[in-house]
Residue, then its C-alpha position, 0 to 999 in steps of 0.5 A: m499499500l502507498f501510504e503504509a505506516v513505516d516503522e522507525t527505529p532509532g536506527t533507521k531514522r540515523t541511517m536515513t539522517e546520515g544519507g548523502l552527508p559529506d564526510l567531515v574533515g579534521i583531525q581523527s579524535d575530533i571526526e567520531q565525535a563531531r559525526t555522533i553530534r551532527t547525526e543528533i542534530l540533522t535528526y532533529a532538523d529534519d524533526v522541525l523541518t516537518r513541524l514546519r511543514s505541518d504548521e504550513i499546511i495548518t496555516d493555510a487550511e485556516k483560509d478555508t476551515d475553523i481550524v486555528s494554527p497554533r503557529h503560523v508559518s508561511s511557505a516562504q519560512v519552510h523554504a527559508a529552513e529548507a535552505a538552512l537546513n541544506r546548508l547544514r548538512s553540507r558542513s563538514d568541519a568536525s570541529w565546528w560540529i562539535g561547537q555546536s554540542g549543547r545547542s538545539a536544532g531549532e536553534i542552529l536552524s534559525e541562526m543559519m535562516a537568518e544568516g541565508a537573509g542578510 
């Protein structure tokens, strides 16, 4: 069936997140640590983007229904988040990823969206 539910395990989600990423560059001792941080941040960043897309649909539905969106999200905001996520995914410097440890995916994406708008 086309829309069959998929069991998403943490391992499956991690594998999907890591697909197509550039190799990390830096000193070997940093690369393994950075790989773990990058995977965690990108997994949550994908979730943030999914929520934004959902909020955009709900926001758009307000025009024709009695639905009220808890967060108003425009298509421009979704596109900006997608572009920021693409830039984030292309980051290959291990030390940069280590420097992001402890930050949320939402914070990093917001920062990158602001940089992209400037």
